[in-house]
C-alpha positions as a Markdown table, in Angstrom:
| # | Residue | x | y | z |
|---|---|---|---|---|
| 1 | Met | -60.1 | -8.2 | -9.2 |
| 2 | Leu | -60.6 | -11.9 | -10.3 |
| 3 | Phe | -60.9 | -10.7 | -13.9 |
| 4 | Asn | -57.7 | -8.7 | -13.8 |
| 5 | Leu | -55.9 | -11.6 | -12.3 |
| 6 | Val | -57.2 | -13.9 | -14.9 |
| 7 | Phe | -56.1 | -11.3 | -17.5 |
| 8 | Ile | -52.7 | -11.1 | -16.2 |
| 9 | Arg | -52.2 | -14.7 | -16.1 |
| 10 | Arg | -53.5 | -15.1 | -19.6 |
| 11 | Arg | -51.1 | -12.5 | -20.9 |
| 12 | Glu | -48.1 | -14.2 | -19.1 |
| 13 | Lys | -49.3 | -17.5 | -20.6 |
| 14 | Gln | -49.2 | -15.9 | -24.1 |
| 15 | Lys | -45.7 | -14.7 | -23.4 |
| 16 | Leu | -44.6 | -18.2 | -22.3 |
| 17 | Asp | -46.2 | -19.6 | -25.5 |
| 18 | Lys | -44.3 | -17.1 | -27.6 |
| 19 | Asp | -41.2 | -18.3 | -25.7 |
| 20 | Glu | -41.8 | -21.9 | -27.0 |
| 21 | Asp | -42.1 | -20.5 | -30.6 |
| 22 | Asp | -38.8 | -18.8 | -30.3 |
| 23 | Thr | -37.2 | -22.1 | -29.5 |
| 24 | Met | -38.0 | -23.1 | -32.9 |
| 25 | Arg | -36.1 | -20.1 | -34.3 |
| 26 | Gly | -33.0 | -20.6 | -32.4 |
| 27 | Lys | -33.5 | -17.7 | -29.9 |
| 28 | Val | -32.5 | -18.2 | -26.2 |
| 29 | Thr | -35.8 | -19.0 | -24.5 |
| 30 | Ile | -37.2 | -18.4 | -21.0 |
| 31 | Gln | -37.3 | -22.3 | -20.7 |
| 32 | Glu | -33.7 | -22.6 | -21.3 |
| 33 | Ile | -32.8 | -19.8 | -18.7 |
| 34 | Ala | -35.2 | -21.5 | -16.3 |
| 35 | Asp | -33.4 | -24.8 | -16.8 |
| 36 | Gln | -29.8 | -23.1 | -16.5 |
| 37 | Thr | -30.8 | -21.5 | -13.1 |
| 38 | Gly | -33.0 | -24.1 | -11.7 |
| 39 | Leu | -36.0 | -21.8 | -11.4 |
| 40 | Ser | -39.6 | -21.9 | -12.9 |
| 41 | Lys | -40.5 | -20.2 | -16.1 |
| 42 | Tyr | -42.9 | -18.0 | -14.2 |
| 43 | Ala | -40.1 | -16.7 | -11.8 |
| 44 | Val | -37.7 | -16.1 | -14.9 |
| 45 | Ser | -40.5 | -14.3 | -16.7 |
| 46 | Arg | -41.2 | -12.0 | -13.9 |
| 47 | Ala | -37.6 | -11.3 | -13.3 |
| 48 | Leu | -36.8 | -10.5 | -17.1 |
| 49 | Ser | -39.9 | -8.2 | -17.3 |
| 50 | Gly | -39.0 | -6.4 | -14.0 |
| 51 | Lys | -42.3 | -7.4 | -12.3 |
| 52 | Pro | -42.5 | -8.1 | -8.6 |
| 53 | Gly | -42.7 | -11.6 | -7.3 |
| 54 | Val | -38.9 | -12.4 | -7.2 |
| 55 | Ser | -36.3 | -11.2 | -4.6 |
| 56 | Thr | -33.4 | -8.7 | -5.6 |
| 57 | Gln | -30.8 | -11.4 | -5.4 |
| 58 | Thr | -32.8 | -13.9 | -7.6 |
| 59 | Arg | -33.5 | -11.1 | -10.2 |
| 60 | Glu | -29.7 | -10.3 | -10.3 |
| 61 | Met | -28.9 | -13.9 | -10.8 |
| 62 | Ile | -31.5 | -14.4 | -13.6 |
| 63 | Leu | -30.4 | -11.3 | -15.5 |
| 64 | Lys | -26.8 | -12.3 | -15.3 |
| 65 | Thr | -27.6 | -15.7 | -16.4 |
| 66 | Ala | -29.8 | -14.6 | -19.3 |
| 67 | Gly | -27.3 | -11.9 | -20.4 |
| 68 | Thr | -24.5 | -14.4 | -20.6 |
| 69 | Met | -26.6 | -17.0 | -22.6 |
| 70 | Gly | -27.3 | -14.2 | -25.2 |
| 71 | Tyr | -31.0 | -13.5 | -24.3 |
| 72 | Phe | -30.5 | -9.8 | -24.6 |
| 73 | Lys | -28.3 | -10.0 | -27.8 |
| 74 | Glu | -28.9 | -6.9 | -29.7 |
| 75 | Pro | -29.4 | -6.7 | -33.5 |
| 76 | Val | -26.3 | -6.4 | -35.7 |
| 77 | Ala | -25.5 | -2.6 | -35.9 |
| 78 | Val | -25.8 | -0.7 | -39.1 |
| 79 | Phe | -22.6 | 1.2 | -39.6 |
| 80 | Asn | -22.9 | 4.7 | -40.8 |
| 81 | Glu | -20.1 | 7.3 | -41.3 |
| 82 | Leu | -18.6 | 8.2 | -37.9 |
| 83 | Val | -19.0 | 11.6 | -36.5 |
| 84 | Asp | -16.0 | 13.2 | -34.7 |
| 85 | Leu | -16.4 | 15.1 | -31.3 |
| 86 | Asp | -15.1 | 18.4 | -32.4 |
| 87 | Val | -18.1 | 19.0 | -34.8 |
| 88 | Arg | -20.5 | 19.9 | -32.1 |
| 89 | Thr | -21.1 | 22.5 | -29.4 |
| 90 | Trp | -22.5 | 20.8 | -26.4 |
| 91 | Ser | -25.2 | 21.6 | -24.0 |
| 92 | Gly | -27.3 | 19.2 | -21.6 |
| 93 | Thr | -26.8 | 17.0 | -18.6 |
| 94 | Ile | -24.8 | 13.9 | -17.9 |
| 95 | Leu | -25.9 | 11.6 | -15.2 |
| 96 | Val | -23.0 | 10.1 | -13.0 |
| 97 | Leu | -24.1 | 6.9 | -11.1 |
| 98 | Phe | -22.3 | 5.6 | -8.1 |
| 99 | Pro | -22.9 | 2.2 | -6.7 |
| 100 | Asn | -24.6 | 1.6 | -3.4 |
| 101 | Val | -21.2 | 0.0 | -2.1 |
| 102 | Arg | -19.2 | 1.3 | 0.9 |
| 103 | His | -16.0 | 3.1 | -0.1 |
| 104 | Gln | -17.2 | 3.5 | -3.8 |
| 105 | Asn | -18.1 | 7.1 | -3.5 |
| 106 | Arg | -16.7 | 10.6 | -4.2 |
| 107 | Glu | -14.6 | 10.7 | -1.0 |
| 108 | Ser | -12.7 | 7.5 | -1.9 |
| 109 | Ser | -9.0 | 7.9 | -2.7 |
| 110 | Tyr | -9.5 | 5.9 | -5.9 |
| 111 | Trp | -13.0 | 6.6 | -7.1 |
| 112 | Gly | -12.8 | 10.3 | -6.1 |
| 113 | Pro | -10.2 | 11.4 | -8.6 |
| 114 | Ile | -12.2 | 9.5 | -11.3 |
| 115 | Phe | -15.1 | 11.7 | -10.5 |
| 116 | Glu | -12.9 | 14.8 | -10.5 |
| 117 | Gly | -11.8 | 13.9 | -14.1 |
| 118 | Ile | -15.3 | 13.5 | -15.1 |
| 119 | Ser | -16.3 | 16.8 | -13.5 |
| 120 | Ala | -13.5 | 18.8 | -15.1 |
| 121 | Ser | -14.0 | 17.4 | -18.6 |
| 122 | Leu | -17.7 | 18.2 | -18.5 |
| 123 | Ser | -17.2 | 21.6 | -17.0 |
| 124 | Lys | -14.7 | 22.4 | -19.9 |
| 125 | Lys | -17.4 | 21.4 | -22.3 |
| 126 | Lys | -20.1 | 23.3 | -20.4 |
| 127 | Ile | -22.2 | 20.2 | -19.8 |
| 128 | Asn | -24.1 | 19.8 | -16.6 |
| 129 | Ile | -23.5 | 17.0 | -14.2 |
| 130 | Leu | -26.1 | 15.1 | -12.1 |
| 131 | Thr | -24.8 | 12.6 | -9.5 |
| 132 | Leu | -26.8 | 9.9 | -8.2 |
| 133 | Thr | -26.3 | 6.8 | -5.8 |
| 134 | Glu | -27.6 | 3.5 | -7.0 |
| 135 | Pro | -31.2 | 3.3 | -5.7 |
| 136 | Gln | -32.5 | 0.3 | -4.0 |
| 137 | Asp | -35.3 | 0.0 | -6.6 |
| 138 | Glu | -36.1 | 1.3 | -10.1 |
| 139 | Ser | -38.6 | 3.9 | -8.7 |
| 140 | Met | -35.9 | 6.7 | -8.8 |
| 141 | Phe | -35.2 | 6.2 | -12.5 |
| 142 | Ser | -39.0 | 6.7 | -13.1 |
| 143 | Leu | -38.7 | 10.2 | -11.9 |
| 144 | Leu | -35.9 | 11.0 | -14.4 |
| 145 | Asn | -36.7 | 12.6 | -17.5 |
| 146 | Pro | -34.8 | 10.7 | -20.4 |
| 147 | Glu | -35.1 | 13.8 | -22.6 |
| 148 | Gly | -33.2 | 15.9 | -20.1 |
| 149 | Ile | -30.2 | 13.6 | -19.9 |
| 150 | Met | -27.6 | 13.1 | -22.7 |
| 151 | Gly | -25.9 | 10.0 | -21.3 |
| 152 | Ile | -24.9 | 8.1 | -18.2 |
| 153 | Leu | -21.6 | 7.3 | -16.8 |
| 154 | Thr | -21.5 | 4.4 | -14.2 |
| 155 | Ile | -18.6 | 4.3 | -11.7 |
| 156 | Gly | -17.6 | 1.0 | -10.3 |
| 157 | Asn | -19.6 | -2.1 | -9.6 |
| 158 | Val | -23.3 | -1.2 | -10.3 |
| 159 | Ser | -25.5 | -4.0 | -10.2 |
| 160 | Thr | -26.9 | -6.0 | -13.1 |
| 161 | Ser | -30.6 | -5.3 | -12.2 |
| 162 | Thr | -29.7 | -1.4 | -12.1 |
| 163 | Leu | -28.0 | -1.5 | -15.5 |
| 164 | Phe | -31.2 | -3.1 | -17.0 |
| 165 | Asp | -33.4 | -0.6 | -15.3 |
| 166 | Ile | -31.5 | 2.3 | -16.6 |
| 167 | Arg | -31.5 | 0.8 | -20.2 |
| 168 | Lys | -35.2 | 1.2 | -20.3 |
| 169 | Leu | -34.4 | 5.0 | -20.5 |
| 170 | Asn | -32.8 | 4.3 | -23.8 |
| 171 | Ile | -29.9 | 6.6 | -23.0 |
| 172 | Pro | -26.2 | 6.0 | -24.0 |
| 173 | Ile | -24.1 | 4.4 | -21.1 |
| 174 | Val | -20.4 | 4.0 | -20.4 |
| 175 | Met | -19.1 | 2.0 | -17.5 |
| 176 | Val | -15.8 | 3.1 | -15.7 |
| 177 | Asp | -13.6 | 0.3 | -14.3 |
| 178 | His | -16.4 | -2.2 | -14.4 |
| 179 | Leu | -17.6 | -4.9 | -16.9 |
| 180 | Asp | -20.8 | -6.8 | -16.7 |
| 181 | Pro | -20.9 | -9.9 | -19.0 |
| 182 | Ser | -24.6 | -9.7 | -19.4 |
| 183 | Phe | -24.7 | -6.1 | -20.3 |
| 184 | Asn | -23.3 | -4.6 | -23.5 |
| 185 | Cys | -22.0 | -1.0 | -23.5 |
| 186 | Asp | -18.8 | 1.0 | -23.8 |
| 187 | Thr | -16.2 | 0.5 | -21.0 |
| 188 | Val | -13.1 | 2.5 | -19.8 |
| 189 | Phe | -10.5 | 0.6 | -17.8 |
| 190 | Thr | -7.0 | 0.5 | -16.5 |
| 191 | Asp | -4.9 | -2.2 | -18.6 |
| 192 | Asn | -5.0 | -4.7 | -15.8 |
| 193 | Phe | -3.3 | -7.4 | -17.8 |
| 194 | Ala | -0.3 | -5.2 | -18.9 |
| 195 | Gly | 0.1 | -3.8 | -15.4 |
| 196 | Met | 0.1 | -7.1 | -13.7 |
| 197 | Arg | 2.5 | -8.7 | -16.3 |
| 198 | Glu | 5.0 | -5.9 | -15.9 |
| 199 | Met | 4.8 | -6.3 | -12.0 |
| 200 | Met | 5.1 | -10.1 | -12.0 |
| 201 | Asn | 8.2 | -10.0 | -14.5 |
| 202 | Ala | 9.9 | -7.4 | -12.2 |
| 203 | Met | 9.3 | -9.7 | -9.1 |
| 204 | Ile | 10.2 | -12.9 | -10.9 |
| 205 | His | 13.5 | -11.2 | -12.3 |
| 206 | Arg | 14.4 | -10.4 | -8.8 |
| 207 | Gly | 14.6 | -14.1 | -7.9 |
| 208 | Tyr | 11.1 | -14.7 | -6.3 |
| 209 | Arg | 9.5 | -18.0 | -7.0 |
| 210 | Lys | 6.8 | -18.6 | -4.3 |
| 211 | Phe | 3.7 | -16.4 | -4.8 |
| 212 | Gln | 0.2 | -16.3 | -3.4 |
| 213 | Phe | -2.5 | -14.0 | -4.9 |
| 214 | Ile | -4.9 | -12.3 | -2.4 |
| 215 | Gly | -8.3 | -10.8 | -3.3 |
| 216 | Asn | -11.7 | -12.0 | -3.7 |
| 217 | Ile | -11.9 | -12.2 | -7.6 |
| 218 | Lys | -15.7 | -12.2 | -7.5 |
| 219 | Asp | -15.7 | -8.7 | -6.1 |
| 220 | Ala | -14.5 | -6.9 | -9.1 |
| 221 | His | -13.8 | -7.6 | -12.8 |
| 222 | Ser | -10.4 | -5.8 | -12.5 |
| 223 | Tyr | -9.3 | -8.2 | -9.6 |
| 224 | Arg | -10.3 | -11.2 | -12.0 |
| 225 | Glu | -8.3 | -9.9 | -14.7 |
| 226 | Arg | -5.3 | -9.3 | -12.6 |
| 227 | Trp | -5.7 | -12.9 | -11.2 |
| 228 | Leu | -5.7 | -14.2 | -14.7 |
| 229 | Glu | -2.4 | -12.4 | -15.6 |
| 230 | Phe | -0.8 | -13.5 | -12.3 |
| 231 | Asn | -1.3 | -17.1 | -13.5 |
| 232 | Ala | -0.3 | -16.5 | -17.1 |
| 233 | Ser | 3.0 | -14.9 | -15.8 |
| 234 | Leu | 4.0 | -17.7 | -13.5 |
| 235 | Ala | 3.1 | -20.2 | -16.4 |
| 236 | Glu | 5.3 | -18.3 | -18.8 |
| 237 | Ser | 8.3 | -18.4 | -16.4 |
| 238 | Gly | 7.7 | -22.1 | -15.6 |
| 239 | Ile | 6.9 | -21.5 | -12.0 |
| 240 | Pro | 4.3 | -24.0 | -10.4 |
| 241 | Gln | 1.0 | -22.3 | -9.6 |
| 242 | Glu | 0.3 | -23.3 | -5.9 |
| 243 | Gln | -2.5 | -20.9 | -5.1 |
| 244 | Leu | -4.4 | -21.5 | -1.9 |
| 245 | Pro | -8.2 | -21.2 | -3.0 |
| 246 | Ala | -9.3 | -19.7 | 0.3 |
| 247 | Leu | -7.3 | -16.5 | -0.6 |
| 248 | Leu | -9.4 | -16.0 | -3.7 |
| 249 | Asp | -13.0 | -16.4 | -2.2 |
| 250 | His | -13.6 | -14.9 | 1.1 |
| 251 | Arg | -15.8 | -12.3 | 2.8 |
| 252 | Leu | -13.9 | -9.3 | 3.8 |
| 253 | Asp | -15.3 | -9.4 | 7.5 |
| 254 | Glu | -14.0 | -13.1 | 7.7 |
| 255 | Phe | -10.5 | -12.2 | 6.3 |
| 256 | Tyr | -8.6 | -12.4 | 9.6 |
| 257 | Ala | -10.1 | -15.9 | 10.2 |
| 258 | Thr | -9.3 | -16.9 | 6.7 |
| 259 | Leu | -5.6 | -15.9 | 7.1 |
| 260 | Glu | -5.4 | -17.5 | 10.6 |
| 261 | Glu | -6.7 | -20.7 | 9.4 |
| 262 | Thr | -4.8 | -20.8 | 6.2 |
| 263 | Phe | -1.2 | -19.9 | 7.6 |
| 264 | Ala | -1.5 | -21.4 | 11.2 |
| 265 | Ser | 0.5 | -24.4 | 10.0 |
| 266 | Arg | 1.5 | -23.4 | 6.5 |
| 267 | Glu | 4.7 | -21.8 | 5.2 |
| 268 | Leu | 4.4 | -18.2 | 4.1 |
| 269 | Pro | 5.1 | -17.4 | 0.5 |
| 270 | Glu | 7.9 | -15.1 | -0.6 |
| 271 | Val | 5.5 | -12.7 | -2.2 |
| 272 | Phe | 1.8 | -11.8 | -1.6 |
| 273 | Val | 0.5 | -10.5 | -4.8 |
| 274 | Cys | -2.5 | -8.4 | -3.7 |
| 275 | Ala | -5.5 | -7.4 | -5.8 |
| 276 | Asn | -4.9 | -3.7 | -4.9 |
| 277 | Asp | -3.1 | -1.6 | -2.3 |
| 278 | Phe | -6.1 | -1.7 | 0.1 |
| 279 | Tyr | -5.5 | -5.5 | 0.2 |
| 280 | Val | -1.9 | -5.0 | 0.9 |
| 281 | Asn | -2.7 | -2.8 | 4.1 |
| 282 | Tyr | -5.6 | -5.0 | 5.2 |
| 283 | Thr | -3.4 | -8.2 | 4.8 |
| 284 | Ile | -0.6 | -6.6 | 7.1 |
| 285 | Glu | -3.2 | -5.5 | 9.6 |
| 286 | Ser | -4.7 | -9.1 | 9.5 |
| 287 | Phe | -1.4 | -10.8 | 10.4 |
| 288 | Glu | -0.6 | -8.4 | 13.2 |
| 289 | Arg | -4.1 | -9.0 | 14.6 |
| 290 | Ile | -3.8 | -12.8 | 14.6 |
| 291 | Gly | -0.1 | -12.6 | 15.8 |
| 292 | Ile | 1.5 | -14.3 | 12.9 |
| 293 | Pro | 4.8 | -12.4 | 12.4 |
| 294 | Ile | 5.7 | -11.5 | 8.6 |
| 295 | Asp | 8.4 | -8.9 | 8.9 |
| 296 | Gly | 11.3 | -9.8 | 6.9 |
| 297 | Lys | 9.6 | -13.1 | 5.8 |
| 298 | Val | 7.4 | -11.9 | 2.9 |
| 299 | Val | 7.0 | -8.9 | 0.6 |
| 300 | Phe | 3.9 | -7.4 | -0.9 |
| 301 | Thr | 2.8 | -6.0 | -4.2 |
| 302 | Gly | -0.3 | -4.1 | -4.8 |
| 303 | Phe | -2.2 | -2.1 | -7.6 |
| 304 | Asp | -3.6 | 1.4 | -8.1 |
| 305 | His | -0.9 | 3.3 | -6.1 |
| 306 | Val | -3.4 | 4.5 | -3.5 |
| 307 | Asn | -1.7 | 4.7 | 0.1 |
| 308 | Pro | 0.5 | 1.8 | -0.3 |
| 309 | Pro | 2.5 | 0.9 | 3.0 |
| 310 | Pro | 6.3 | 1.0 | 3.1 |
| 311 | Ser | 6.4 | -2.8 | 2.9 |
| 312 | Cys | 4.6 | -2.7 | -0.5 |
| 313 | Lys | 7.6 | -3.3 | -2.9 |
| 314 | Ala | 5.8 | -2.8 | -6.0 |
| 315 | Thr | 2.4 | -1.4 | -7.2 |
| 316 | Ile | 0.8 | 0.1 | -10.4 |
| 317 | Ser | 0.2 | 3.8 | -10.6 |
| 318 | Val | -3.2 | 4.3 | -12.1 |
| 319 | Asn | -4.1 | 8.0 | -13.5 |
| 320 | Glu | -7.6 | 7.9 | -12.0 |
| 321 | Glu | -8.4 | 11.4 | -13.1 |
| 322 | Leu | -7.4 | 10.5 | -16.7 |
| 323 | Leu | -10.0 | 7.5 | -16.5 |
| 324 | Gly | -12.7 | 9.9 | -15.8 |
| 325 | Lys | -11.8 | 12.3 | -18.6 |
| 326 | Arg | -11.5 | 9.4 | -21.2 |
| 327 | Ala | -15.0 | 8.1 | -20.1 |
| 328 | Val | -16.4 | 11.4 | -20.8 |
| 329 | Asp | -14.9 | 11.5 | -24.3 |
| 330 | Gln | -16.2 | 7.9 | -25.0 |
| 331 | Leu | -19.7 | 8.8 | -23.8 |
| 332 | Leu | -19.8 | 11.9 | -26.0 |
| 333 | Trp | -18.5 | 9.9 | -28.9 |
| 334 | Arg | -21.1 | 7.2 | -28.4 |
| 335 | Ile | -23.8 | 9.9 | -28.3 |
| 336 | Leu | -22.7 | 11.0 | -31.8 |
| 337 | Asn | -22.3 | 7.4 | -33.0 |
| 338 | Pro | -25.1 | 5.1 | -31.5 |
| 339 | Ser | -24.8 | 2.5 | -34.2 |
| 340 | Ser | -21.1 | 1.8 | -33.9 |
| 341 | Ser | -19.7 | -1.3 | -32.2 |
| 342 | Tyr | -19.1 | -1.1 | -28.7 |
| 343 | Glu | -15.6 | -0.4 | -27.4 |
| 344 | Arg | -13.4 | -1.0 | -24.4 |
| 345 | Lys | -10.7 | 1.5 | -23.8 |
| 346 | Leu | -7.6 | 0.6 | -21.8 |
| 347 | Leu | -5.2 | 3.0 | -20.0 |
| 348 | Arg | -1.7 | 1.7 | -19.1 |
| 349 | Gly | -0.5 | 2.3 | -15.7 |
| 350 | Asp | 3.1 | 3.0 | -14.4 |
| 351 | Leu | 5.2 | 0.5 | -12.6 |
| 352 | Val | 6.3 | 1.7 | -9.2 |
| 353 | Leu | 9.2 | -0.4 | -7.6 |
| 354 | Lys | 10.8 | 0.1 | -4.2 |
| 355 | Asp | 14.1 | -1.3 | -3.6 |
């Protein structure tokens, strides 16, 4: 046992010594990641190699930091002649991975149609489909046979550590409606910038000048993109941005308290621009619960066109089923063209206005 422990320590020291050599060659090193995160080289090394000794939250943070610093930067692709989808008859299995997050599943009004689009497209091509909910550890992935899986589609906010665990399988991956800056792969998205720009222009054209954005922009990359375009639209129209920070960074279970504290003695805006239609409903419910009247005082806009209430004056209708179908197309194209540059496909939504 003592010999094994000494051997393991020696191997880890050799890896850290190699890391110091990499510093001379300009590569991002474990020490630089440790400095950035405030953790030890030992902890960073364990996290990057997937070994025990660090918590799930710490590993997630280390992987995100390492990825954004360029530690996992891949070699420059060698471009070969591209292969079209129509040249092949398909057979095999595609894995569809859902996050271990409440409401992000096949029964969801938003995520369900995406899965239906994926399922319909794969069925048409006679490709088998295997669905899996994000496991708590990588043991589930060790049971998968990489040779039996053609590719993987992730739906929604899958964790960084899970993404790196499945990358070990060396299987093509396409993410649907999610982007992780530390993990390079193809993505398929709604065009959040174009949708929010069109909606904001419509509301500004109707004479509104006082806006507040609602939605935790840390929860989803789509929320952050909508927030960025919200700001850009105000700036282009010469409208001051007077955003209340508490409405951008809150826990959902504390949302009632956040609204009550924020608007107990503060004037309501003319428009609440919500990250999606769920936030429209939740905000209205929250104001009713805390007893702050809003009828006739404020209007709402949403996004996704999923069960918006009557008081939602504008939203963006997203074709979720088409998102799923285009994700399948992109994954099959990636299987045939593994060396091509990564792509991000954007689907435009339609503005829905209520007078």
